[in-house]
N, C-alpha and C positions, 0 to 999 in steps of 0.2 A: 538469563541462564539460572540456576539458584546460584546462590555465594561457594555456599559447599563445593558444587560442582565444578566451578568454577578454580576454586581453589585444591581440589584433587588433580586436577589434570598432572599435574608436577610428578605427585605421589606415582597416579595412572604410569604415567609415560618411562618413573625409572624403574617401576615393576616390571614391565610387558615392553618397553621398547617401543612401542604405540604414542602417535600424538592424536591429538585431540583439540580441532578449531572451535572454538565458542561461535554460535549464533550470531549473524550478524543484526544490528539493531535495525527497527522499522526508520524507513525513510519518508519525509516528510517533502512534500511541494511546499515550495517556496515562491510566491510572490513576485516578479521583478518589480523595481525601485521604479518610483515611476523618475523622470526627466524633461517635462516640458522646457522645452526650448520657443516656442510660441510658432509666431511666422505667419504668413499669410496660408487661408486652407488650398491645397488643392484642388482646383473644380475635377467630381468623377471619381476623388480617390478616397475608399471608404477603410472604414476598422472594423473587424471584431475580434472580442476574448473569448475565445470557445469556453477555456480554464475559468472567465467569469461569468459566465452562463451557467455554468454549472453548480460555481461556489454561490450567487446570488440568488437564481431561481431559488423559488418555494419547493419544485419537485428535487433541483439540484439537493436542498438541504436535506429537504424529505432524506432521498435514497444517500445521502452519505448518513444521516441519522439511524435507520436502516440498516446499513451495511457497517458500520460502528458495532451494530447493539449484536451483528452473526457473527463479527469477529471475538466479541468478549465471551459469547455464549463457548464458540469452540475455545480459545485459549483458558477457560474456566477446566474448563475439560480436559487437557495438557498439563495445566499446571495441578489437578489433581490425578495425574498419571506419573506428574514429578515427587508427590510427596513420600509414598514411598522409596522412591528410589533417594531421596535426601535423607531418609532416614538410614537405609541401609548402608549410603558414603560415610556418614558420619558413625557408626558402627564402624566399619572396616578401618577408618582414620584411627577410631580409639584399641582397635585389637591389631593394628597394622605391626609396631613391632614382637608380638607374642606370636607371629607365623612365622610358617618357613618361608624361604626363600619362594620353591615353587607355589604353594599358598596362595601366596601374595600373588604369584601372576596368575595365577587361576580364578581367584577372587576379583583381581583388580581389572583383567581381561572382559568378564563375565559383566561387570562395573561399565566398563568402558561402552562395550556394545549396547547395555540399554540408554547409557547418555546419547550413543550415535540416535539409539531411532528415534529417541525422543526430541533427539534436534535435525533430525528427516524431518517429523511430523510438523514443526514446528517450520521449516522449512517451505514445506508442501502448504501450510496454513498462507503464509505470505503471499507465494505464489497465487493461489485461489483468489485471496484478496484482492490482490495487484487485478489478476485476471478478470475477476468479476468488474472492478471498477472501472475496467475499460467498457466490456460488454454493456452497463449500465448507461457511462457516459455516450457512447455508440446510439442507444436506444433512444437516450434526453436529446442528442444531434439529430437525429431521426424528425424530432417532434419540434424541431424548432428549426429545422429547414424552411417548411413553406416561411415561418416568419421571416428569417431571413432573406428569403427571395421577395417576399412583398416589402420588406422595408430596403430592400437593396435598392429597388426600383423606386418605390417614392423617394428616396434621396438622389435620382439619377444618378448611381455611382456607377463608374466601367472600370474601374478595379478595385478588388475587395484586399485587405491586407490583412495578417495576423497581427493586431495589435499589439501581444505579447513581447513581440521581434521586434515592433520601432523603441527607436532609441528615446526620440522628444519629436516633436512638433507639435504644428494645431492641431487638436483633436477634436475638429467642429464635427470632423464626418465619423465618431464613434457610433455607429449603429446599437453596441451593448447594450445600454439601457431601455430601447425598446423591442429587443430582441428578449430579453430579463422579463420587462414589462407582460408583450405578448405570451409568452409561455407561460406567464403565470394564470395567463387567463387559459389559456389550453390547458392545462396539465398541473398539478398538485402534486400526486403520487405516482408512486411505482415500485410494484411487486414483486419481491425477486429472491433468489433463494444464491448462496456461494455456491459458483461455478465447479465443475469438478476441474482435475486438472484434464487435459487429451491425452489420450489411451497410447502409451507406448507401442509405435508401429514400424520400429526401426530393427526389429528380430527377424 
């Protein structure tokens, strides 16, 4: 959110008696730190990181770049919508002292409503990005599943664990690199657009 919009929150609250919560920052996914404890490999126990497959495969990297590009386009559109609002906020700040109480309330409430509308659009964009990422990961997972199956069989696995949930130990039977390699030979790109939010069916 623009700094002027943030600074105006207190002034608007005083003028209108309403509050306004700033938009939450975008969250990033952090990879868990490795903690290899060593030891003997456990026969039949294999591991796989779906997040690593998404992050390291060619199709996953291409999808990430494409999703980032789609998100940036939408964000630029929101920023363009926010520029007139920023200008009106600055004008309000400059003339607030010369306005009557009723004028301050009326203009302050109008600005706050515009701020809330823009925030709702920013929140909707974040939700669409997360929804799209989940759908894309699901599609990549479907492409990777036959490779996972064949790799699982070739390693004579009897149990497959999520590598990201393993605290440490012998990682000999980590299938992730082979799955990434196999996926690279199967698919390298994926076409998609930002997913729309589900229609509200709670009416």
